[in-house]
N, C-alpha and C positions, 0 to 999 in steps of 0.2 A: 471479470470484473467483478467487483466488491458488492456485498450487500447495500440497500438503500437504493438502489434502481428501480425504477419504474418498469413492469413489464413492457411499454410502450418504448422505453428506452432501449432496454434489451432488445426488441423486435427491430427497431431500427438500426441498430449495431448489425446483427447478426444478419440482417436481410433489406442492406439500404438500399431505396431508391431513387434512380435519376442520378447513377454513378457515371463519370466520363465526362467527356468536353465535347465540343464543336469545333468542326474544322474551320467553319467561317462565323464566329458567336455574334451576333447582335450587339450585345456588351457583357464584358468581361469585370468581376469586382475578388477582389483577393482582400483578404484581413488576417493577419497573424497576430502571433502573441510570443513575444521574443522569451520571457519568462518560461513558458510551459514548453514551448518549443512548437507548439498549434498552430498548423496553416490551411486555410481554407480558400479554394478560388471557384466560385458560380460563374455559370457561362448562360448565358439566356440567349432565348430566339423570337423574334418580337413579330407579331402581326398583326394589323389593325389596334394597335395600341396595348394588344394583351400580350400577357408571355403565353406564348404557342408551346415551347418546350423550354426545358430549365434542366441544367446538368449541374453535377460539382464533383471536385477531385478535393479531397482531405487528407493530411498528413495529420497523426495526431491520433487523440486516445477515443477510446468506445464514444464516450459522451460529444466527442467533437464530431464523430462520425453521424451517431444517432442525429445531433443537429443539424447537422448540414443536409441529412435526408427528410428530416422532417422541414424544415426551411423549401427546398423545393417543392415537398406535396402542399403548405400553404400558398406558393406563389403560384403554383401553375394554374392556367387560364385565367389568373387576375389582371386587371388591367394595371398599366404600371403606377398608378395614382393608388389605388388599392396595395399593390404589392410593397412599396413605400410606406405604408403605413403598418406593416405589420414588426411587431416590437420584437426585443430581445424577450421580454417577458410571455410573449403570445406562444414564443417556440419554446418555452420552458412549460407552459401551460398543458400545450398539444400534447407534450410529452408525460404526461402528469409530473412533473416537477423534475429536479436533479438536485444532487447534494450540494450543499453551500459551495463548496469547495470547488463545484465544476459548472457553475451558473456563467464564467467568464466564456463555456464554451456557446452558450446561445447568445453572446452579447457577439463573437466571432462571426455564428452563422448569418445572423438579422445585417448586421454592417457588412456582410459580405455582399449579400444581395443589394443592400442600399448603394452598393457602390458599383454594383454590376448595370442598375438602373440610371444610375448618373451617368455610367461611361455611356451607355445607347443615348442617351441624351445629347450627351457631347458630341458624339460623333453623327447624330441625325436631325438635332434641333429638338425642342420640346421641354417640354419639361414647366412643371408649374410653377418656378420662380425664372422661367423666361418673362423679360420684358420685352415686346416690341419694339419701344421706345430705344432702346439700352442698343440694339443691330448697331455694326457697324458695316459699312462696303468698302 
């Protein structure tokens, strides 16, 4: 990796946390960027409305791997609503910044997490946007 990367980015790239996937995840979210080719997939296990465990698989550059690793660390143990509040900027800030040309990586990581939560709610019901009056049987 070239100069301009923080020590935290390098650490999460060299030693990514929560790598892999689950056999039967409660929610899965994928996000990609056709321009750079980065692709991220986030798997979550949920218990009592909290992210009990989280894994990622990423095909992409070092920044993509580091942001995927960081977003899993930020989300683990949080309620689904708290995890949904993790922003693209939060991921970059926790890594002590990213070079401007790599900021899109934090966007992919946060978006993949949000999609995994939305997938969980689709499968299991719930979510902040759910309106019980709109349910149809």
